[in-house]
C-alpha positions in Angstrom: 1.6 23.1 -16.3 1.9 25.9 -13.7 -1.0 27.7 -12.2 -1.1 30.9 -10.3 -2.4 30.7 -6.7 -5.6 32.4 -7.8 -6.2 29.9 -10.6 -5.4 27.1 -8.2 -7.9 28.3 -5.7 -10.5 28.6 -8.4 -9.8 25.1 -9.7 -10.0 23.7 -6.1 -13.3 25.4 -5.6 -14.6 23.8 -8.8 -13.4 20.4 -7.6 -15.0 21.0 -4.2 -18.3 21.8 -5.9 -18.0 18.7 -7.9 -17.2 16.6 -4.8 -20.2 17.9 -3.0 -22.4 16.7 -5.8 -20.9 13.2 -5.8 -23.2 11.1 -3.5 -20.7 8.2 -3.4 -17.6 10.2 -2.8 -18.7 13.0 -0.4 -19.3 10.6 2.5 -15.8 9.1 2.0 -14.3 12.6 2.0 -16.2 13.6 5.1 -15.4 10.3 6.9 -11.7 10.4 6.0 -11.1 14.0 7.0 -13.6 14.4 9.9 -15.0 17.4 8.2 -18.7 18.3 8.5 -20.9 20.0 5.9 -20.4 23.2 7.8 -16.7 22.8 7.4 -17.1 22.5 3.7 -18.7 25.9 3.5 -16.1 27.5 5.8 -13.3 25.6 4.0 -14.2 27.0 0.7 -12.4 30.2 1.7 -9.3 28.5 3.2 -6.5 27.6 0.8 -5.2 24.9 3.2 -8.6 23.2 3.2 -8.8 23.5 -0.6 -5.4 21.8 -0.8 -6.8 19.0 1.4 -9.7 18.6 -1.0 -7.2 18.2 -3.9 -5.0 15.9 -1.8 -8.0 13.6 -1.3 -8.9 13.5 -5.0 -5.3 12.9 -5.9 -5.3 9.7 -3.8 -7.0 7.8 -6.7 -6.4 8.2 -10.4 -10.0 7.2 -11.1 -11.2 10.1 -8.9 -8.9 12.5 -10.8 -10.3 11.2 -14.1 -13.9 11.5 -12.9 -13.4 15.1 -11.6 -11.5 16.3 -14.7 -13.9 14.7 -17.1 -16.9 16.2 -15.2 -15.2 19.6 -15.0 -13.8 19.4 -18.6 -10.2 20.1 -17.5 -7.0 18.4 -18.5 -6.0 15.6 -16.1 -2.9 17.4 -14.9 -4.8 20.4 -13.7 -5.6 19.1 -10.3 -2.0 18.2 -9.5 -0.9 21.6 -10.8 -3.4 23.3 -8.7 -2.3 21.4 -5.6 1.3 22.4 -6.2 0.3 26.1 -6.2 -1.6 25.9 -2.9 0.0 25.9 0.6 1.8 22.7 1.3 1.7 21.6 -2.4 5.4 22.0 -2.9 6.2 19.3 -0.3 7.1 16.0 -1.9 5.5 12.9 -0.4 7.2 9.6 -1.2 4.6 7.3 0.1 
């Protein structure tokens, strides 16, 4: 699955909106990134920040499943969106 940059940004915005509504996950995201709620609003227009949101969700398969099920999207969509955003083409072997 390949997404255009525009489709990837839209997907990431949907994931961010879902994340904001998740009371158990939002504090984990904010704590691990050091972002504030104001940063969330500003980051919604920043493709690098949106990529970081997707990176966070991709850390755990259960989070990917939760987000994709809630947003009614195929499981591979988040990874495809991440690849289309800045820094997504970099392979991490950790």
